[in-house]
C-alpha positions as CSV (number, residue, x, y, z in Angstrom):
1,M,172.9,27.2,48.1
2,R,171.6,24.5,45.8
3,I,170.3,25.4,42.4
4,S,167.6,23.1,41.0
5,T,165.7,23.0,37.7
6,Q,162.6,23.9,39.7
7,M,164.3,27.0,41.1
8,M,165.3,28.1,37.6
9,Y,161.8,27.6,36.4
10,Q,160.3,29.6,39.3
11,Q,162.8,32.5,38.8
12,N,162.0,32.8,35.1
13,M,158.3,32.5,35.9
14,R,158.6,35.3,38.4
15,G,160.4,37.4,35.9
16,V,157.6,37.0,33.4
17,T,154.9,37.8,36.1
18,D,156.7,40.9,37.2
19,A,157.2,42.2,33.6
20,Q,153.5,41.5,32.9
21,S,152.5,43.4,36.1
22,E,154.6,46.4,35.1
23,W,153.2,46.4,31.6
24,L,149.6,46.1,32.8
25,R,150.2,48.9,35.3
26,S,151.6,51.1,32.6
27,G,148.6,50.4,30.4
28,E,146.2,51.2,33.3
29,Q,148.0,54.5,33.7
30,M,147.4,55.3,30.1
31,S,143.8,54.3,30.2
32,T,142.9,56.2,33.4
33,G,145.3,59.1,32.8
34,K,146.5,58.7,36.4
35,R,150.0,58.3,37.6
36,V,149.1,57.5,41.2
37,L,146.7,54.5,41.1
38,T,147.3,53.3,44.7
39,P,148.9,55.1,47.7
40,S,152.0,52.9,47.4
41,D,152.7,54.4,43.9
42,D,153.6,57.8,45.6
43,P,152.6,58.0,49.3
44,I,153.3,61.7,49.6
45,A,151.4,62.7,46.5
46,A,148.5,60.3,47.5
47,A,148.3,62.0,51.0
48,Q,148.3,65.5,49.4
49,A,145.7,64.4,46.9
50,V,143.3,63.3,49.8
51,V,143.6,66.7,51.4
52,L,143.1,68.5,48.1
53,S,140.1,66.3,47.3
54,Q,138.5,67.3,50.5
55,A,139.1,71.0,49.7
56,Q,137.6,70.4,46.2
57,A,134.5,68.9,47.8
58,Q,134.1,71.8,50.2
59,N,134.5,74.3,47.3
60,A,131.8,72.4,45.4
61,Q,129.5,72.5,48.5
62,Y,129.9,76.3,48.8
63,A,129.1,76.7,45.1
64,T,125.9,74.7,45.6
65,A,125.1,76.9,48.7
66,R,125.7,80.1,46.7
67,G,123.3,78.8,44.0
68,F,120.6,78.3,46.6
69,A,121.3,81.6,48.2
70,N,121.2,83.4,44.8
71,Q,117.8,81.9,44.1
72,R,116.4,83.0,47.5
73,V,117.9,86.5,47.4
74,S,116.8,87.0,43.8
75,L,113.2,85.9,44.7
76,E,113.2,88.3,47.6
77,D,114.4,91.1,45.5
78,S,111.7,90.5,42.9
79,V,108.9,90.4,45.6
80,L,110.2,93.5,47.2
81,G,110.1,95.3,43.9
82,A,106.5,94.4,43.6
83,V,105.8,95.5,47.2
84,A,107.4,98.9,46.4
85,T,105.3,99.3,43.3
86,A,102.1,98.5,45.3
87,I,103.0,101.0,48.1
88,T,103.6,103.7,45.5
89,S,100.1,103.0,44.0
90,A,98.6,103.3,47.5
91,Q,100.4,106.6,48.0
92,E,98.9,107.9,44.8
93,K,95.4,106.9,46.0
94,L,95.9,108.7,49.3
95,V,97.1,111.8,47.5
96,Y,94.0,111.8,45.4
97,A,91.9,111.1,48.5
98,N,93.0,114.5,49.9
99,N,91.2,116.2,47.1
100,G,88.6,118.3,48.9
101,T,86.1,117.9,46.0
102,L,85.6,114.2,46.3
103,S,82.2,112.9,47.4
104,D,81.7,110.1,50.0
105,T,81.0,107.7,47.1
106,D,84.3,108.7,45.5
107,K,86.1,108.1,48.7
108,A,84.4,104.7,49.2
109,T,85.6,103.7,45.7
110,L,89.2,104.7,46.7
111,A,88.8,102.6,49.9
112,T,87.9,99.7,47.7
113,D,91.0,100.3,45.5
114,L,93.2,100.5,48.6
115,Q,91.7,97.3,49.9
116,G,92.8,95.6,46.7
117,I,96.3,97.0,47.0
118,R,96.4,95.9,50.7
119,D,95.4,92.4,49.6
120,Q,98.1,92.4,46.9
121,I,100.7,93.4,49.5
122,M,99.5,90.8,51.9
123,N,99.8,88.2,49.2
124,L,103.4,89.3,48.5
125,A,104.2,89.3,52.2
126,N,103.0,85.7,52.4
127,S,104.9,84.7,49.2
128,T,106.4,81.2,49.0
129,D,109.4,79.8,47.1
130,G,109.3,76.9,44.7
131,N,109.1,74.4,47.5
132,G,106.1,76.0,49.3
133,R,108.2,77.6,52.0
134,Y,107.3,81.2,53.1
135,I,110.1,83.5,52.4
136,F,109.4,86.2,54.9
137,G,108.8,84.0,57.9
138,G,112.4,83.6,59.1
139,Y,112.9,80.0,60.1
140,K,109.2,79.4,60.4
141,T,108.6,78.6,56.8
142,D,105.7,76.2,57.2
143,Q,103.0,78.7,57.8
144,P,102.0,82.2,56.5
145,P,103.9,84.8,58.5
146,F,101.0,87.3,58.3
147,D,97.4,86.9,59.2
148,A,95.5,88.0,56.1
149,A,92.6,89.5,58.1
150,T,94.4,91.3,60.9
151,G,97.9,91.8,59.4
152,V,99.4,90.4,62.6
153,Y,102.9,88.9,62.1
154,S,103.4,85.4,63.6
155,G,106.6,84.3,61.7
156,G,110.0,83.7,63.1
157,A,112.1,86.4,64.8
158,N,115.4,85.4,63.3
159,T,116.6,85.9,59.7
160,V,117.6,82.9,57.6
161,M,121.4,82.7,57.3
162,Q,123.4,80.7,54.8
163,Q,127.2,79.9,54.7
164,V,128.3,80.8,51.2
165,D,132.0,80.6,51.6
166,S,134.6,79.4,54.1
167,S,134.5,82.7,56.0
168,R,131.2,84.3,54.9
169,S,127.6,83.8,56.0
170,M,124.9,86.1,54.8
171,V,121.2,86.7,55.2
172,I,119.1,85.0,52.5
173,G,115.7,85.5,54.1
174,H,114.5,88.7,55.9
175,T,111.7,88.4,58.4
176,G,108.3,90.1,57.7
177,T,109.0,92.3,60.7
178,Q,112.1,93.8,59.1
179,I,110.3,94.7,55.9
180,F,106.7,95.4,56.9
181,E,107.0,96.6,60.5
182,T,110.2,98.5,60.8
183,L,111.2,102.1,60.4
184,T,114.6,103.3,59.1
185,S,116.7,105.8,61.0
186,N,115.7,108.6,58.6
187,A,111.9,107.9,58.9
188,A,109.7,111.0,58.8
189,P,108.4,111.8,62.3
190,E,104.8,112.7,63.2
191,P,104.3,116.5,63.3
192,D,102.8,116.4,66.8
193,G,105.7,114.2,68.1
194,S,103.5,111.1,68.5
195,P,105.0,107.7,67.7
196,S,105.1,107.0,64.0
197,E,103.1,104.0,62.7
198,N,105.6,101.3,61.7
199,K,103.2,98.5,60.6
200,L,102.3,98.7,57.0
201,F,99.1,96.8,57.2
202,A,97.9,99.0,60.1
203,M,98.6,102.1,58.0
204,L,96.5,100.8,55.1
205,D,93.7,99.5,57.3
206,S,93.5,102.9,59.0
207,A,93.3,104.8,55.7
208,I,90.7,102.3,54.3
209,A,88.5,102.7,57.5
210,A,88.8,106.5,57.4
211,L,87.8,106.7,53.7
212,K,84.6,104.7,54.4
213,V,83.3,107.2,57.0
214,P,80.8,109.7,55.5
215,T,82.0,113.3,55.9
216,E,79.8,115.4,53.7
217,G,78.5,118.4,55.7
218,D,80.5,117.3,58.8
219,D,83.7,119.5,59.2
220,A,84.9,117.6,62.3
221,A,84.6,114.2,60.6
222,Q,86.3,115.7,57.5
223,A,89.2,116.9,59.6
224,T,89.5,113.5,61.4
225,Q,89.5,111.8,58.0
226,T,92.1,114.1,56.5
227,A,94.4,113.7,59.5
228,A,94.1,109.9,59.3
229,I,94.9,109.9,55.5
230,Q,97.8,112.2,56.0
231,K,99.2,110.0,58.8
232,S,98.9,107.0,56.6
233,S,100.6,108.8,53.7
234,R,103.6,109.6,56.0
235,G,103.6,106.0,57.1
236,L,103.6,104.7,53.6
237,A,106.5,107.0,52.7
238,N,108.4,105.5,55.6
239,A,107.4,102.0,54.6
240,L,108.6,102.6,51.1
241,D,111.9,103.8,52.5
242,T,112.3,100.6,54.5
243,V,111.6,98.4,51.5
244,G,114.1,100.4,49.5
245,T,116.7,100.0,52.2
246,V,116.2,96.2,52.3
247,R,116.3,96.0,48.5
248,A,119.6,97.9,48.5
249,E,121.0,95.4,50.9
250,V,119.7,92.5,48.8
251,G,121.3,94.1,45.7
252,V,124.7,94.2,47.5
253,Q,124.3,90.5,48.4
254,L,123.6,89.5,44.8
255,T,126.7,91.3,43.7
256,E,128.7,89.7,46.4
257,L,127.4,86.2,45.5
258,Q,128.5,86.8,41.9
259,E,132.0,87.8,43.1
260,L,132.2,84.8,45.4
261,D,131.2,82.5,42.6
262,N,134.0,84.0,40.4
263,L,136.5,83.4,43.2
264,G,135.1,79.9,43.8
265,T,135.5,79.1,40.1
266,E,139.1,80.3,40.1
267,R,139.8,78.4,43.3
268,G,138.3,75.3,41.7
269,L,140.5,75.7,38.6
270,G,143.6,76.0,40.7
271,Q,142.7,72.9,42.7
272,T,142.1,71.0,39.6
273,E,145.6,72.0,38.3
274,Q,147.2,71.0,41.6
275,M,145.4,67.7,41.6
276,S,146.6,67.1,38.0
277,N,150.2,67.8,38.9
278,L,149.9,65.4,41.8
279,V,148.3,62.3,40.3
280,D,147.9,62.7,36.6
281,V,150.3,60.9,34.2
282,D,152.4,62.5,31.5
283,I,150.9,60.8,28.5
284,T,154.0,61.1,26.4
285,S,156.1,59.5,29.1
286,A,153.4,56.9,29.8
287,I,153.4,55.8,26.1
288,S,157.2,55.5,26.0
289,S,157.1,53.5,29.3
290,Y,154.3,51.3,27.9
291,V,156.3,50.4,24.8
292,M,159.4,49.7,26.7
293,K,157.7,47.5,29.2
294,Q,155.9,45.6,26.5
295,A,159.3,44.9,24.9
296,A,160.6,43.8,28.3
297,L,157.6,41.4,28.7
298,Q,158.1,39.9,25.2
299,A,161.8,39.4,26.1
300,S,160.7,37.7,29.3
301,Y,158.4,35.4,27.4
302,K,161.2,34.5,25.0
303,A,163.6,33.8,27.8
304,F,161.0,31.7,29.6
305,S,160.2,29.7,26.4
306,D,163.9,29.0,25.9
307,M,164.4,27.9,29.5
308,Q,161.5,25.4,29.3
309,G,163.6,23.0,27.2
310,M,166.6,23.2,29.5
311,S,167.6,21.5,32.8
312,L,170.7,21.6,35.0
313,F,171.9,18.4,33.2
314,Q,171.9,20.3,29.8
315,V,173.5,23.4,31.4
316,N,176.4,21.3,32.8
317,K,177.2,19.6,29.5
């Protein structure tokens, strides 16, 4: 193999270039804090980091989903609390309406009060979230689930579900039927065995209509009115029990979301530590390597500078 002055120059130049690349790479490791800058630096660690990065992204997505779910469930809990308070107020009105000393005018006033409570509950049943979506309409969130005049439900039939963790989905939106038109298993039956009224707005409308009927001096009308009020009272008690049952479920969900958030946070910390072990640089080692490679580069510069004034003729002398 022939050795020429050109070959000697190229070899020394390559030595300088390689030393400079190593020094720059060491500096980049220090500035980025990463040991693995390209897959070729550590193919196994780089492959594991890709998988771990996907897991981190998924964990972050579930955290976002839980935040959304927590907002929806918290809003539902707040609205249900207001519904329970309104139903209790309606019950108190009906208990007072059973007072045998009330005049037709007094009962008409109670009917007006009940109408106000009914309108309040209707407004709550047609509540929206911060984006204008109806929270008790199931997946039909673009229109009011209840007709304000008739109380008829026209929302969706299915509850809104949300994936909040890799193996957990939960209800984040009950339908209006589940809350305002459903009886629990321990609902009080009607004394005569007839079907219990399960629709809250129908109960209130029945009581309001009954209170508006004059009964002074008419025992039959009075008896009919009393029966209607008592049936509505039983219905409201059942409705309150339903709302309480749903609120208990919502409370459990809020607790579970908090626990899942804690687990997600711990999982995220563990993933961050694993990622650091895979690709992060040991800063002490990186500084030492940087200094050594800088010295090697300076030596390469010196050797190259010395070789510039030499040729094979000088070497052979």
